[in-house]
C-alpha positions as CSV (number, residue, x, y, z in Angstrom):
1,S,17.9,68.1,-67.1
2,S,15.6,67.5,-64.2
3,D,18.1,65.2,-62.5
4,A,21.8,65.2,-61.5
5,I,24.2,63.6,-58.9
6,C,25.6,65.9,-56.3
7,E,28.3,65.2,-53.5
8,C,28.5,67.4,-50.4
9,S,31.2,67.9,-47.8
10,P,30.9,66.0,-44.6
11,S,31.2,69.1,-42.4
12,K,28.9,72.1,-42.4
13,L,30.2,75.5,-43.5
14,H,28.4,77.7,-40.8
15,V,28.2,76.2,-37.3
16,S,25.1,77.2,-35.2
17,P,25.9,79.0,-31.9
18,R,25.9,76.7,-28.8
19,S,23.0,76.9,-26.5
20,P,23.8,78.4,-23.1
21,P,25.0,75.8,-20.6
22,Q,22.5,74.3,-18.2
23,P,23.6,72.6,-15.0
24,S,22.9,68.8,-14.9
25,P,20.8,67.6,-11.9
26,P,22.8,66.0,-9.2
27,P,23.1,62.2,-9.6
28,S,21.5,61.5,-6.2
29,A,18.3,63.4,-7.1
30,P,15.6,61.0,-8.0
31,P,13.7,61.6,-11.2
32,T,10.8,63.9,-10.8
33,M,7.6,61.8,-10.5
34,S,4.2,63.2,-11.2
35,P,2.0,63.0,-8.1
36,S,-0.6,60.3,-8.3
37,P,-4.2,61.2,-7.5
38,P,-5.1,60.0,-4.0
39,R,-6.5,56.5,-3.9
40,P,-10.0,56.3,-2.6
41,S,-10.2,54.5,0.8
42,L,-12.2,51.3,1.0
43,P,-14.7,50.7,3.8
44,P,-13.6,48.0,6.3
45,P,-15.1,44.5,5.8
46,S,-18.4,44.0,7.4
47,P,-18.2,42.0,10.7
48,S,-21.2,40.0,9.5
49,T,-19.2,38.2,6.7
50,P,-19.9,34.5,7.1
51,S,-17.1,32.1,8.0
52,P,-16.2,29.3,5.6
53,S,-18.2,26.2,5.8
54,P,-16.8,23.5,8.1
55,P,-15.4,20.3,6.5
56,P,-17.7,17.3,6.4
57,S,-17.7,15.5,9.8
58,K,-16.9,12.0,8.3
59,P,-14.6,12.0,5.3
60,P,-14.9,9.1,2.9
61,A,-12.8,6.0,3.9
62,S,-9.5,6.2,2.1
63,G,-5.8,5.4,2.7
64,V,-4.5,2.2,4.3
65,C,-7.2,-0.5,4.5
66,K,-9.8,2.0,3.4
67,Q,-11.1,2.1,7.0
68,A,-11.6,5.3,9.0
69,S,-10.8,3.3,12.1
70,C,-7.4,2.3,10.7
71,T,-5.7,5.5,12.0
72,S,-2.1,6.3,12.2
73,E,-2.2,5.4,15.9
74,V,-3.4,1.9,15.0
75,L,-0.9,1.5,12.2
76,G,1.9,2.5,14.6
77,M,0.8,0.1,17.4
78,L,3.2,-2.7,18.2
79,A,1.9,-6.1,17.5
80,G,4.6,-8.4,18.8
81,E,7.9,-7.1,17.6
82,Y,6.6,-5.1,14.6
83,T,3.9,-2.5,14.1
84,C,0.5,-3.2,12.5
85,G,1.5,-1.0,9.5
86,D,4.8,-2.8,9.0
87,R,3.0,-6.1,9.0
88,I,0.4,-5.0,6.5
89,S,3.0,-3.5,4.2
90,W,5.3,-6.5,4.4
91,L,2.5,-9.0,3.4
92,Q,2.0,-7.0,0.2
93,T,5.6,-7.5,-0.9
94,F,6.7,-10.5,-3.0
95,A,8.6,-12.0,0.0
96,G,5.5,-11.6,2.2
97,G,3.2,-13.4,-0.2
98,S,2.0,-10.6,-2.5
99,F,-1.3,-10.2,-0.7
100,S,-3.8,-7.5,-1.8
101,E,-4.2,-4.6,0.6
102,D,-7.6,-5.8,1.8
103,S,-6.3,-9.3,2.3
104,A,-3.2,-8.1,4.2
105,C,-5.3,-5.8,6.4
106,S,-7.8,-8.6,7.1
107,R,-5.1,-11.1,8.0
108,V,-3.1,-8.8,10.3
109,A,-6.3,-7.6,12.0
110,G,-7.4,-11.2,12.5
111,E,-4.1,-12.3,13.9
112,F,-3.7,-9.3,16.3
113,P,-7.3,-8.1,17.0
114,E,-6.5,-6.1,20.1
115,E,-3.7,-4.1,18.5
116,C,-4.7,-4.0,14.8
117,G,-8.4,-4.7,14.8
118,G,-9.2,-1.2,13.6
119,C,-7.7,-2.1,10.2
120,A,-10.1,-5.1,9.7
121,T,-11.5,-5.2,6.2
122,C,-14.1,-7.5,4.7
123,D,-12.1,-8.5,1.7
124,E,-15.3,-9.4,-0.2
125,A,-13.3,-10.8,-3.1
126,M,-12.5,-13.9,-1.0
127,W,-16.1,-14.5,0.1
128,P,-17.8,-17.6,-1.4
129,N,-20.9,-18.0,-3.5
130,K,-21.3,-14.5,-4.8
131,D,-23.9,-14.4,-7.6
132,K,-22.2,-12.9,-10.7
133,D,-19.3,-12.0,-8.3
134,L,-21.4,-9.0,-7.3
135,T,-20.4,-6.8,-4.3
136,C,-23.3,-4.5,-3.3
137,G,-21.3,-2.3,-0.9
138,S,-18.9,-2.5,2.0
139,C,-19.2,-6.0,3.5
140,K,-22.4,-6.6,1.5
141,V,-22.7,-9.1,-1.4
142,L,-25.3,-10.8,-3.5
143,V,-25.3,-14.4,-2.2
144,D,-25.9,-17.3,-4.6
145,R,-27.4,-20.7,-3.6
146,F,-29.0,-18.9,-0.7
147,A,-31.9,-21.2,0.2
148,E,-30.0,-24.4,-0.8
149,V,-26.8,-23.8,1.2
150,Y,-27.2,-21.1,3.8
151,G,-31.0,-20.6,4.5
152,T,-30.4,-17.2,6.2
153,C,-27.9,-14.4,6.2
154,N,-26.9,-15.5,9.6
155,G,-26.0,-18.8,8.0
156,Y,-24.0,-17.2,5.3
157,C,-22.0,-14.8,7.5
158,S,-21.3,-17.4,10.1
159,S,-19.8,-19.6,7.3
160,I,-17.1,-16.9,6.8
161,N,-16.6,-16.4,10.6
162,R,-18.5,-13.1,10.7
163,Q,-21.7,-11.7,12.2
164,C,-24.7,-10.7,10.1
165,A,-25.3,-7.0,9.9
166,G,-28.2,-6.8,7.4
167,A,-30.3,-8.9,5.0
168,W,-32.4,-8.0,1.9
169,E,-34.4,-9.7,-0.9
170,E,-32.9,-8.6,-4.2
171,V,-34.5,-7.7,-7.6
172,A,-33.7,-9.8,-10.7
173,D,-30.2,-11.0,-9.6
174,T,-28.9,-7.5,-9.0
175,C,-28.0,-5.3,-6.0
176,A,-31.4,-3.5,-6.2
177,V,-33.4,-4.1,-2.9
178,S,-36.9,-5.5,-3.1
179,Y,-37.5,-5.4,0.7
180,A,-35.5,-5.7,4.0
181,M,-35.3,-8.9,6.0
182,T,-34.0,-10.0,9.4
183,C,-30.7,-11.8,9.6
184,D,-32.5,-15.0,10.7
185,Q,-35.2,-14.8,8.1
186,T,-35.5,-17.8,5.6
187,L,-36.2,-17.2,2.0
188,S,-37.1,-19.7,-0.7
189,S,-34.9,-18.0,-3.3
190,S,-31.6,-18.7,-4.9
191,D,-30.3,-15.2,-4.2
192,A,-30.3,-12.7,-1.4
193,I,-28.2,-9.7,-0.3
194,C,-26.3,-10.2,3.0
195,E,-24.2,-7.7,4.9
196,C,-21.6,-9.1,7.4
197,S,-19.4,-7.6,10.0
198,P,-15.9,-6.3,9.0
199,S,-14.2,-8.1,11.9
200,K,-14.2,-11.9,12.3
201,L,-15.9,-13.5,15.3
202,H,-13.4,-16.2,16.1
203,V,-9.8,-15.1,15.8
204,S,-7.5,-17.8,14.3
205,P,-4.5,-18.7,16.5
206,R,-1.5,-16.5,15.9
207,S,1.2,-17.6,13.5
208,P,3.9,-19.7,15.1
209,P,6.7,-18.1,16.9
210,Q,8.4,-16.2,14.1
211,P,7.0,-12.8,13.4
212,S,6.9,-11.4,9.9
213,P,9.9,-9.3,9.2
214,P,9.4,-5.5,8.9
215,P,9.5,-3.9,5.4
216,S,13.1,-2.7,6.1
217,A,14.4,-6.1,6.7
218,P,15.6,-8.1,3.6
219,P,13.8,-11.3,3.0
220,T,16.9,-13.4,3.5
221,M,17.2,-12.1,7.1
222,S,14.1,-14.0,8.2
223,P,15.0,-16.8,10.7
224,S,15.4,-20.3,9.2
225,P,15.0,-23.5,11.1
226,P,18.1,-24.6,12.9
227,R,20.3,-26.9,10.9
228,P,20.7,-30.4,12.6
229,S,24.2,-30.9,13.9
230,L,26.0,-33.9,12.4
231,P,28.2,-36.1,14.6
232,P,32.0,-35.7,13.9
233,P,33.5,-38.4,11.7
234,S,35.3,-41.2,13.5
235,P,39.1,-40.9,13.2
236,S,39.2,-44.5,11.9
237,T,36.7,-44.0,9.1
238,P,38.5,-44.2,5.8
239,S,38.5,-41.2,3.6
240,P,35.9,-41.3,0.9
241,S,37.1,-42.1,-2.6
242,P,37.9,-39.0,-4.6
243,P,35.0,-37.9,-6.9
244,P,35.4,-38.1,-10.6
245,S,37.3,-35.2,-12.2
246,K,34.1,-33.5,-13.4
247,P,30.9,-34.8,-11.7
248,P,27.6,-34.2,-13.4
249,A,25.7,-31.1,-12.2
250,S,23.4,-32.3,-9.4
251,G,22.4,-31.6,-5.8
252,V,21.9,-28.1,-4.4
253,C,22.3,-25.4,-7.0
254,K,23.6,-28.0,-9.5
255,Q,27.1,-26.7,-9.1
256,A,30.2,-28.8,-8.1
257,S,31.5,-25.7,-6.4
258,C,28.4,-25.6,-4.1
259,T,29.9,-28.0,-1.6
260,S,28.7,-28.9,1.8
261,E,31.4,-26.6,3.2
262,V,29.9,-23.7,1.3
263,L,26.4,-24.6,2.2
264,G,27.4,-24.7,5.9
265,M,29.3,-21.4,5.8
266,L,27.7,-18.7,8.0
267,A,26.5,-15.7,5.9
268,G,25.5,-13.2,8.6
269,E,23.4,-15.0,11.2
270,Y,22.4,-18.0,9.0
271,T,24.2,-20.4,6.7
272,C,24.2,-20.2,2.9
273,G,22.2,-23.5,2.8
274,D,19.6,-22.2,5.2
275,R,19.1,-19.0,3.2
276,I,18.8,-21.0,-0.1
277,S,16.2,-23.3,1.5
278,W,14.2,-20.5,3.1
279,L,13.9,-18.6,-0.2
280,Q,12.2,-21.7,-1.7
281,T,9.4,-21.7,0.9
282,F,6.2,-19.8,0.5
283,A,7.2,-17.3,3.2
284,G,10.5,-16.8,1.5
285,G,9.0,-16.0,-1.9
286,S,8.7,-19.5,-3.5
287,F,11.8,-19.0,-5.6
288,S,13.1,-21.8,-7.8
289,E,16.3,-23.5,-6.7
290,D,18.3,-21.7,-9.4
């Protein structure tokens, strides 16, 4: 047959002679490494290599108020008891009135021109009579009803308490310029482009005595008007009749448990009633009574 099954012993019959012993290298000896070819030396850099280009001299306006003049120094300037930056940030909170950044910057800069004037913005969204609501650039808008209401760009800018900085005739009710005009130049047209100053001419009087709280202060810590003191009851005045066992929900907070004693209780520096009343004002956030 060409095939058969065979089984062999696990061990060999004839053992080959051992190879002569060779000493092992000492463990501390590092493995032999082939020498690398020498690396070619590179020439030193030429001294004539040009320096990197300097940054642009005037970066685009960005950050708080989007004004290059609204620096960290201006934002950190104290305006009354709080800094310009604190006042701007607080006005953008719900308790401060939820102003836009432009409106907050404009309001604070107008209220404190010496300290915070560098953060003045135009807030063009609040300017009147913009044709198609078009803003043509910083502090520059397409004015509607130009000849009928304002006559000149001086007239338009003074109507928003600003100074004219430029005037142009427009093309087809757009921001495209047909030709430049002077600020006092009249135009028998319903539209013109006017540019006004970022800062206002006449500063409105500062808000009454109570400064806006800084962002870190909770809204309820803002001062409330003092509560009028009531005369003590006469000892001979008879006690009032007891109320019905379960009066209908009415009065402050519509809770029978919200008594005059609770409302007059001091919570920190102000009473519970003062705090509830203040939160229902515009400055306090216009909360509902509940």
